[in-house]
N, C-alpha and C positions, 0 to 999 in steps of 0.2 A: 477754344473759341474759333469759329470759322472766320477766315479773313474776308472782309467785305470788299469786293471789286468795284471799280467805277463803272456805272452803267454805260452801255454802248453809245447811247445818244450824247452823254457827257463827253466821252472820249472823242467822238466825231466832232463835237462842237469845239473842243480844244484844238484838234487838228485844223479845223477851218480858221480859227482865230490866228494860229501860228502861221498859217499859209497866206492869209489875206491881210493881216495887220502889220506885216513886216515885208520890206522890199529887199534890203540887204540882210545877210545872215548874222552879222555881228550883233546887232541889237537883239535878235532872237536868242543868240548864245548868251548875251548878258542876262536876260531874264531867266534862262535856264540855270545860270550860275547863282542868281539870287534865290532860286528855289532850292539850292543846295545840291543840285545834280552835278556829279563829277564830270569834268571836262572830257575825260576819256570815253564816257558813255555816248556823248553826242558827236564828238569830233570824228569818230569812226565813220559817220554818215555824212560828213560835211560836203561831200561832192554830189550828194543827192539833192532833190528839190526839197523845199521847206516842208511841204506836206508829207513827203516820205520820211524825212528826218524825224518828225514828231510821231508819225505812225510807228516807225521802228522803235523809237525810244520808249513809247508807252508800252509796247509789247515786251521790251526788255525789262522794264520796271515791273511789269506784272509777273514776270518769271522770277523776280528777285525776292519774293516773299513779302513779309510785313514792311520791311524798310522800303521796298519798291513802291508799295501802295502809299506809304506816307509821303514819298517824294512826288507821286502823282497828285496827291492832295495839296502838297505845297505848291506845285506848278499851277494847279487850279486856283489856289489862293492868290498867287502873284498875278495871274491873268485877270481875275475878277477885281483886283485892285485898280486896274487900268480905267481911267476916265476918258481917254482919247486914244487915237492911233499913236503908238509910240515911235513909229518910223515915218517922218514927214515925206519920204520919197515914194511912199506907196502910190501906185498909179490909180487905183480905184478905191478912194477913201470911203465912199458910201458902202461898198461891199464889206470893207473892214469893220465899219461901225455896226452894220447889221450882224456880222458874225460875232462881234463882241457882245452885243445886246442879247443875241440868241444864247450864247454861252451862259450869261448871268441868269437868264430866265430858266434855262435847263437845270443849272445847278440849284436854283431855288426850288424848283419843282421836286427835286430829289432830296431836299433838305441838306444840301452840301455847300451852304454858304461858307465863306472863308473863316473857319474856326479851327484852331489847333491848340493843343495843350502847351503850357508854358515850357516844359522841358524839351518838347520836340522843337519848338521855335528856337530855343536857346542853342540847341545842338546844330540845327541847320543854319542858323545865323552865323555861327563860328565857321562852318564850312564855306558859307557864301563869302565871308570876309576874306578867307584865304584865296578864293577864286578871283575876287575883285582885285586883291593885291597883285595877283599874277597878271591880270589884265592891265593894271596900272604900270607894272614893270615892263610889260610888252610895249605899251604906248610910249614909255620913256625911252626905251631902246630904239623904237621906230623914229622918235624925234632926233636921237643921236645920229642915226643913219641918214636922216634928211640933211642934217648939218654937214655930215661928211660929204654927201653928194654935192651940196652947194659949194663947199670948199674946193673940191676937185674941179668943179665947173669954172671957178674963178681963178684957179691956179695956173701956173705956167708949165707944169710937168706933164707934157703931152703923152709921153711914153708911159709914165706912171699911172695915168688915168685908166688905161686898159686893165692893168693888174688890180688897181683899186676897185674898178667896177666888178671884177670877178669876186673879190672879197666881199663887197657889199651885197652882191646877189646871194652868195652863200648864207650870209647872216639874215638877209631878208626872208629867204625861204625857211630857214631854221626857226625864225620867229613865228611862222605860220605852220610849223611842224611838218614841213615837206622836206624830205631828205634830198640834199643837193650835192652833186659831185662837181668839184672845180675842174679846171682845164686838165686835159690829159691827151696823150697821143696813142693812136692805135693804127698799126700798119702804115705808118708815115703820114696819117691824117691828124690834124690838130682839131680837137673838139674843145670848145670853151666851157662847156658845162653839160650836165645831164640831170634830169629829175623825172619822176613818175607822177602822173596825175590823172585821175578819172579812168584808170584802166589802160592808159597809153604811156609809152615812154617818149620823152622829149629830149632831143639834142639841142644845145643852145649855142648860138653864135652871138657874142657880145662885142659891139663895135662902139668906140668913142673916137671918131675922127671928124675932121672939119667938113669933109665932103659927104654928100648923100651916097649911100651904097648904089653901085651901078647894077644893071640887070645881070651882068656877068658875075658880080660878087654874089648876088642872091642865088643865081642858078648853080654856082659852084657849091654853095652850102646845101641847096636842094638835092644835088647829086649825092652828097654824103648821107642825107636822110634816106633817099630812095634806095641806096645800096644796103640799108639795114633791114631787119626783119619787118614784116608788113605792119605790125602794130606800132611802129616808130613814126613819130611826127617831129617837127622842128619848130623852134622859136628863135626868131632873130630880134635882138635888141639893138637898135641903132639910136644913139642919143641925138644924132642930127636928122632924124626922121627919114621919110621915104617920099620919093617923087611919084605923083599919081600915074604918070605914063609908065614908069618902071614897074609899079605894082600891077598895072593892067597887063603888061606883057608877061610878067611872072605868072599871073593867074592863068593866062592862056597857054602856059608852057607844060601844063599837066595837072594831075590831081592836087586839090587844095590841102596839102598836108603840112602847110606852114602857117604860123600865126606871127604877126609883126607887132613889135612893141617899140614905141619911140620914147624920147626923153621926157616929154610931157606926161605920157602914160605913167612912167616910173615915178615922176614927182607926185602925181595924184595918189599913188599907192603909199609913198613915203610920208605924205601929209596926212594919211589916215582917212582920206575922203572915200576911198574904196579899198577893201581888203585885197590882198594878193589873190586869195582863192576866188573871190567874187570877180576880180578882174580877169583871171584866167578863164573862168566859166563863161563870162560874157563874150570874150573873144572866140572861144571854142564854139559856142552856140552859133555865133554869126557865121563862122567858117563852115560849120556843119550844115546849117539850115539854108544859108544863102550863098555860100562860096565866097564870103567876104573875108579875105585873109588879113586886111588892114582895117581894123575897126577902132578908131580913136576913143579912148575911155571918156573923153570930154562929152561925147554924145549921150552918156548916161545921165548927164545933168542938164541937157538942153530941153 
């Protein structure tokens, strides 16, 4: 029996819905999990745009044989169940509504309304339950990290905060499946952390001090970054934030190869209001497109 593929216009409609009905990626990932699609399949594209994530995912599923086609149908089912935009942060709600309406009409024209056999639903539901449980475990651990951060902020162990911040960052990155190397020394230089994201390597400077970092502090770290291979960037995390004039002078000192994160940015991530990957992507896009190396995440909600 020949496998029936989703028509091209249905796949295009799915891509449009996923790109326009979601602002942050986590709600999109949640619906992929409910469709029974394994996390590894879509997280390999998490640094891409939502349109590209779904386009690549549909192509991968199509190459997976009958099981892949059934997962495509399951995703179509989940999207057709939507009665409204699932992500309230979507900037163009009308475009999302139109995309969702177009998907349902296209599916109906091809006689692809949300129907699946009981055995398929049962199997996919079990897979989805496992993925949902993993998401709950991640949220629980994120809450524990938030409480740890709050305890450090109210405690008196000033020296211990620095080491505690390094441990917290390693766990935070691990929760988002980003490999993170804690502090190390190389050729006499102290590096507080390292990670790779979006095709670039990032050195990390983590500071928890009473005073704002000075221009000399930031330039010293920038020098460490500039001395590495060209694809290396830097991220400075300062709980006490950054002064506007210092940031301006830093921007004038050379290429914008740094991104700045303050304590309030970190709290928004720990509260789950924005995922670490979305936060990094927002800051990187601002630096790349506008040269803005200090973009407070609170602006995402203004």
